[in-house]
C-alpha positions in Angstrom: 56.3 -12.9 -73.9 54.5 -9.5 -74.1 51.1 -11.3 -74.3 52.0 -13.2 -71.2 52.8 -10.0 -69.4 49.6 -8.3 -70.6 47.5 -11.3 -69.5 49.1 -11.3 -66.1 48.3 -7.8 -65.6 44.7 -7.9 -66.9 43.4 -10.9 -64.9 43.9 -9.2 -61.4 42.5 -5.9 -62.9 39.3 -7.8 -64.0 39.1 -9.6 -60.8 39.3 -6.2 -58.8 36.6 -4.8 -61.0 34.4 -7.6 -60.5 34.8 -7.4 -56.7 33.9 -3.8 -56.6 30.9 -4.4 -58.7 29.9 -7.2 -56.2 30.5 -4.9 -53.2 28.5 -2.0 -54.7 25.6 -4.4 -55.3 25.7 -5.7 -51.7 25.9 -2.2 -50.3 22.8 -1.2 -52.5 20.9 -4.3 -51.2 21.7 -3.3 -47.6 20.6 0.3 -48.3 17.0 -1.3 -48.8 16.6 -1.7 -45.2 15.7 2.0 -45.0 14.3 3.9 -48.0 16.5 6.8 -49.4 15.0 9.1 -51.8 17.5 11.2 -53.8 16.5 14.4 -55.8 18.4 17.2 -57.4 18.3 19.0 -54.2 18.3 16.6 -51.3 18.4 13.1 -50.1 15.4 11.9 -47.8 16.1 8.9 -45.4 13.2 7.2 -43.7 14.6 5.4 -40.6 12.4 3.1 -38.4 12.7 4.0 -34.8 11.5 1.7 -32.0 8.6 3.3 -30.1 10.1 2.9 -26.7 13.1 5.2 -27.6 11.2 8.0 -29.7 10.9 10.0 -26.7 14.7 10.0 -26.2 15.4 10.9 -29.7 12.9 13.8 -29.5 14.1 14.8 -26.0 12.4 17.3 -23.6 10.4 19.8 -25.5 12.3 18.6 -28.7 15.7 19.6 -27.4 17.5 16.3 -28.6 16.1 16.4 -32.0 16.9 20.0 -32.5 20.5 19.5 -31.5 20.8 16.5 -34.0 19.5 18.7 -36.8 22.0 21.6 -36.0 24.9 19.2 -35.8 24.2 17.3 -39.1 22.8 20.3 -40.8 19.4 18.3 -41.8 15.8 18.5 -41.2 14.3 15.7 -39.1 10.6 14.7 -38.2 8.6 11.8 -37.3 6.0 10.9 -39.9 2.2 11.0 -38.8 1.0 7.7 -38.0 -2.4 5.9 -38.0 -3.6 4.0 -34.9 -3.9 1.0 -37.3 -0.3 0.9 -38.1 2.2 -1.5 -36.7 2.9 -0.2 -33.1 6.4 -1.5 -32.9 8.2 1.4 -34.8 7.9 5.2 -35.7 9.3 6.5 -38.9 11.8 9.3 -38.7 12.5 11.3 -41.8 15.8 12.8 -42.5 16.1 15.5 -45.2 19.2 17.0 -46.5 22.3 16.5 -48.6 23.5 12.8 -49.0 26.3 13.4 -46.8 24.4 15.3 -44.1 21.5 12.9 -44.2 23.8 9.9 -43.7 25.7 11.8 -40.8 22.4 12.4 -39.1 21.5 8.7 -39.5 24.6 7.6 -37.9 24.2 9.9 -34.9 20.7 8.6 -34.4 21.9 5.0 -34.5 24.5 6.0 -32.0 21.7 7.3 -29.6 19.9 4.2 -30.0 22.8 2.0 -29.5 23.7 3.7 -26.1 20.2 3.5 -24.7 20.2 0.8 -22.1 17.8 -2.0 -22.6 14.5 -1.5 -20.9 13.3 -4.6 -19.1 10.2 -5.7 -17.3 9.9 -8.0 -14.4 7.0 -9.1 -12.2 7.6 -9.9 -8.4 5.0 -10.9 -6.0 4.8 -9.5 -2.4 2.5 -10.4 0.6 -0.7 -8.3 0.3 -0.4 -7.3 4.1 2.8 -5.3 3.0 0.9 -3.1 0.5 0.0 -0.5 2.8 3.6 0.1 3.7 4.8 -0.1 0.0 2.1 2.3 -1.3 2.1 4.8 1.7 -0.4 7.7 2.1 -1.8 8.7 -1.1 0.9 6.7 -3.0 3.7 8.8 -1.6 5.9 5.9 -0.5 5.7 4.0 -3.8 6.5 7.2 -5.8 9.6 7.9 -3.6 10.7 4.3 -4.2 10.3 5.0 -8.0 12.2 8.2 -7.9 15.1 6.7 -5.8 15.5 3.6 -8.0 14.5 5.4 -11.4 12.4 2.4 -12.0 8.7 2.5 -12.9 6.7 0.5 -10.2 3.1 -0.5 -11.0 0.8 -1.8 -8.4 -2.7 -3.0 -9.1 -4.8 -0.9 -6.8 -7.9 -3.2 -7.0 -9.4 -4.3 -3.5 -9.6 -8.0 -2.6 -7.6 -10.9 -1.4 -6.7 -12.3 1.8 -3.9 -10.4 3.5 -1.5 -13.5 3.3 -2.1 -13.8 -0.5 0.6 -12.6 -2.9 -0.1 -9.5 -4.9 1.6 -8.7 -8.2 4.0 -5.8 -8.7 5.3 -4.8 -12.0 8.9 -3.3 -12.4 10.0 -1.5 -15.6 13.5 -0.2 -16.0 17.1 -1.0 -16.7 18.6 -4.2 -15.0 20.3 -2.0 -12.4 17.1 0.1 -11.9 15.1 -3.1 -11.4 17.6 -4.5 -8.9 17.5 -1.4 -6.9 13.7 -1.2 -6.9 13.7 -4.8 -5.6 16.0 -4.1 -3.0 14.0 -1.1 -1.7 10.8 -3.1 -1.7 12.5 -5.9 0.1 13.4 -3.4 2.9 9.6 -2.4 3.1 8.4 -6.0 3.4 11.2 -6.8 6.0 10.1 -3.8 8.1 6.3 -4.9 8.0 7.4 -8.5 8.8 9.5 -7.2 11.7 6.3 -5.1 12.9 4.1 -8.2 12.6 6.6 -10.2 14.6 6.6 -7.6 17.4 2.9 -7.5 17.4 2.7 -11.2 17.8 4.9 -11.0 20.9 3.0 -8.0 22.1 -0.4 -9.9 21.6 1.2 -12.9 23.4 2.0 -10.6 26.4 -1.3 -8.9 26.5 -3.6 -9.5 29.4 -6.8 -11.4 28.5 -9.9 -9.6 29.6 -13.5 -10.3 30.7 -15.0 -9.3 27.4 -18.7 -9.0 28.4 -20.1 -5.5 28.5 -21.8 -4.3 31.4 -24.5 -1.9 30.2 -25.2 -0.4 26.7 -22.3 2.0 25.9 -22.7 1.8 22.1 -22.9 5.0 20.0 -22.0 7.2 22.9 -18.8 8.8 21.4 -19.3 12.5 20.7 -19.4 13.2 16.8 -16.9 16.0 17.4 -14.2 13.6 18.6 -14.8 10.8 16.0 -12.1 11.1 13.5 -12.8 10.9 9.7 -9.4 9.3 9.3 -9.2 5.6 8.9 -6.7 3.5 11.1 -4.5 3.1 8.0 -4.0 6.8 7.5 -3.5 7.6 11.2 -0.9 4.8 11.5 1.0 6.5 8.8 0.6 10.0 9.9 1.0 9.6 13.7 3.9 10.8 15.6 3.6 9.7 19.3 6.1 12.3 20.4 4.0 15.4 19.4 1.7 16.2 22.3 -0.1 18.7 20.1 -1.9 16.2 18.1 -5.6 16.3 18.1 -7.3 13.5 20.0 -9.1 11.1 17.7 -11.1 7.9 17.8 -10.2 5.6 14.8 -12.5 4.5 12.2 -12.6 1.4 10.1 -10.3 1.7 7.0 -12.9 1.8 4.2 -10.3 1.8 1.5 -9.3 -1.9 2.2 -11.4 -4.8 1.6 -9.9 -7.2 4.1 -8.6 -5.9 7.3 -6.8 -7.8 10.1 -8.4 -7.2 13.5 -8.7 -8.3 17.1 -12.2 -8.5 18.6 -11.7 -6.7 22.1 -15.1 -6.6 23.6 -18.6 -7.9 22.9 -22.1 -6.7 23.9 -24.0 -8.6 21.3 -23.9 -9.3 17.4 -25.0 -5.8 16.8 -22.6 -4.1 19.2 -18.9 -5.3 19.4 -15.6 -3.7 19.2 -12.5 -4.3 17.4 -8.9 -3.1 17.1 -7.2 -2.9 13.6 -3.8 -4.5 13.5 -0.8 -2.3 12.7 1.7 0.1 14.2 -0.9 1.8 16.3 -1.5 -1.4 18.2 2.0 -1.6 19.3 2.0 1.9 20.3 -1.1 1.2 22.5 0.9 -1.6 24.2 3.6 0.8 25.0 1.4 3.3 26.2 -0.3 0.9 28.6 3.2 0.0 29.9 4.1 3.6 30.4 0.8 4.3 32.2 1.0 1.4 34.4 4.6 2.3 35.5 3.6 5.8 36.1 0.4 5.3 38.2 2.0 2.4 40.1 4.6 5.0 41.4 4.6 8.8 41.2 1.2 8.9 39.6 -0.6 7.5 42.7 -0.9 11.1 43.9 -3.1 12.1 41.0 -6.5 11.3 42.6 -9.7 12.5 41.1 -11.3 15.6 42.2 -14.8 16.4 41.4 -15.2 13.9 38.6 -18.1 14.2 36.2 -19.8 12.4 33.3 -17.6 12.7 30.2 -14.4 12.9 31.8 -11.5 11.1 30.3 -9.5 9.2 33.1 -6.8 6.7 33.9 -8.3 3.5 35.3 -7.4 -0.1 36.1 -9.3 -3.1 34.9 -10.7 -5.7 37.3 -8.4 -8.6 37.8 -5.8 -6.7 35.7 -2.7 -5.0 36.9 -2.5 -2.7 33.8 -3.8 0.9 33.6 -6.0 2.1 30.7 -7.6 5.2 29.3 -11.4 5.2 30.1 -14.3 7.6 29.8 -16.7 8.3 32.7 -20.2 7.2 31.3 -22.0 7.8 34.5 -21.3 8.7 38.4 -23.4 6.8 40.9 -24.3 8.3 44.2 -21.9 6.2 46.1 -19.1 7.5 43.9 -19.0 4.5 41.8 -18.0 5.3 38.2 -19.5 3.6 35.1 -16.5 3.6 32.8 -16.0 2.7 29.1 -12.4 1.6 28.3 -11.8 3.5 25.0 -9.1 1.4 23.5 -10.9 -1.9 23.9 -14.6 -1.3 24.1 -15.4 -3.0 27.4 -16.7 -1.3 30.4 -17.0 -1.7 34.2 -18.1 -0.2 37.5 -15.2 1.0 39.6 -14.8 2.9 42.7 -13.7 6.5 42.1 -10.8 6.1 44.6 -9.1 3.6 42.4 -9.1 5.9 39.2 -6.5 8.6 38.6 -6.3 11.8 36.6 -4.9 11.3 33.1 -1.5 12.8 32.3 -2.0 15.1 29.2 0.6 13.3 27.1 -1.4 10.1 27.6 -4.1 11.5 25.5 -2.0 12.0 22.3 -2.5 8.4 20.9 -5.8 8.0 19.2 -8.5 5.8 21.0 -8.2 2.4 19.3 -11.8 0.8 19.9 -13.9 0.7 16.8 -17.6 -0.3 17.3 -18.9 -2.7 14.7 -22.0 -4.8 13.8 -22.1 -8.3 12.4 -23.4 -8.0 8.7 -26.4 -9.7 7.4 -27.5 -11.4 10.5 -29.5 -10.6 13.7 -30.2 -12.3 16.9 -32.7 -15.1 16.9 -34.8 -13.8 19.7 -33.3 -12.8 23.0 -29.4 -12.5 23.2 -28.6 -15.3 25.6 -25.7 -16.3 27.7 -25.2 -19.3 25.2 -25.3 -17.0 22.2 -22.7 -14.8 23.9 -20.3 -17.6 24.7 -20.6 -18.8 21.0 -19.9 -15.5 19.6 -17.0 -14.9 22.3 -15.5 -18.3 21.3 -15.7 -17.9 17.6 -14.2 -14.4 17.7 -11.5 -15.2 20.3 -12.8 -12.2 22.0 -10.0 -10.4 24.1 -7.7 -13.4 23.4 -5.9 -11.5 20.8 -6.1 -13.7 17.9 -6.2 -12.4 14.4 -9.5 -12.3 12.3 -10.1 -11.1 8.9 -12.7 -8.4 8.6 -14.8 -7.2 5.5 -16.9 -4.1 5.7 -20.1 -4.7 3.6 -21.7 -1.4 4.5 -21.8 1.4 7.1 -24.4 2.9 9.2 -23.5 6.2 10.8 -19.8 5.3 10.4 -20.4 1.9 12.1 -18.9 -0.7 9.8 -21.3 -4.0 9.2 -18.6 -6.8 9.1 -18.1 -10.2 7.7 -15.7 -12.0 10.2 -13.5 -14.8 8.9 -11.3 -17.0 11.1 -8.4 -18.1 9.0 -6.2 -19.5 11.9 -7.2 -23.2 11.1 -6.8 -25.6 8.2 -10.3 -24.3 7.0 -11.6 -20.8 7.0 -14.7 -20.2 9.2 -17.3 -17.6 8.3 -18.3 -16.4 11.7 -21.6 -14.8 10.4 -22.6 -18.1 8.8 -21.5 -20.1 11.8 -23.8 -18.0 14.2 -26.7 -18.9 11.8 -25.9 -22.4 11.5 -25.6 -22.7 15.3 -29.2 -21.4 15.7 -28.2 -18.1 17.6 -28.8 -15.9 14.7 -31.0 -15.6 11.5 -30.4 -14.0 8.2 -31.3 -10.2 8.2 -33.0 -10.0 4.8 
């Protein structure tokens, strides 16, 4: 009987010992995931840390890793690494007593577990929205990044049709990316709203006789020509500030493809464009304000001793709208040769039909930008047929959008390649003028 009792006690004991041996062996195997070096004085644990969280472990100016060392009573440092080593992890060395080192390891693992997962997502936006998203000098996109705490990367390379999609890379947590996408969509919606308003404004614009009477090219004083592109002025301009300096816009050199209207033509080497943007809408509003004013109380602002160079308010023939114009010459019979500063065309008008320009109507920069067709020149004399062909191809003063690419500049005048993308096939207007026999390649 005693033997049976002893055997009954011994069997569970043996089984328990076998389990403890198995558990100890399993724990030792798990410990091989990170090296542990035990000496008579300290334990050294080498812990692999994902590179993307190394900065969090260290903290600003080492604040986090110092705090971890103080809490656990250990020394911690990242091993020096070779560029050829695997880039996924950095090795964190923890030195201290066995208990302290294991405590420090647990603290580090807790920090890593609490770090939200960093994701990366790519989205595509219309290229024509990039100016609004990036902002002057990148200020807008930096603000979007600060607000969302999401890294927003936009490839700044030039090129691409404005209607093409452009890649933007977002890096952050799920919530940060969602907020960044929401903020970006607001900018896209704002740009689409602006473009819709511009389309309505263009449809309501008066078509104009686009032929230039006389040569008024290169007659803008250098002191009044702005070094700012239309993009920058679009971002900076506050139309309610009458103290702004009067400006002539210049072609935006920082963009490869620019949406434009051709507003007036002298020939292929002298024509005028307006860039499409917020400023074009402000110009339409200004014309409405001027027309309302000069058709009512402004009728009394008749010109006094008008002289060459004066900026005045003037109507355009067969047009009920009032515009800003510069007096290019005064004839003996008091007829004025005027240049319309926002459109680039010109006309002869009677001085009695013009009016003095109210000061606040001078605040908006003048919109007409003189240009030259790149790589081609007239095939002999500039004929009526050549003019009509160029006028037709460019939809001159019909307010239809063309894509302009500046190849080079001469005295700030851009040499443009003009593309008509309104149809099923794109038309290179420069090449079409050569193909039609009205121009030759300017080699």
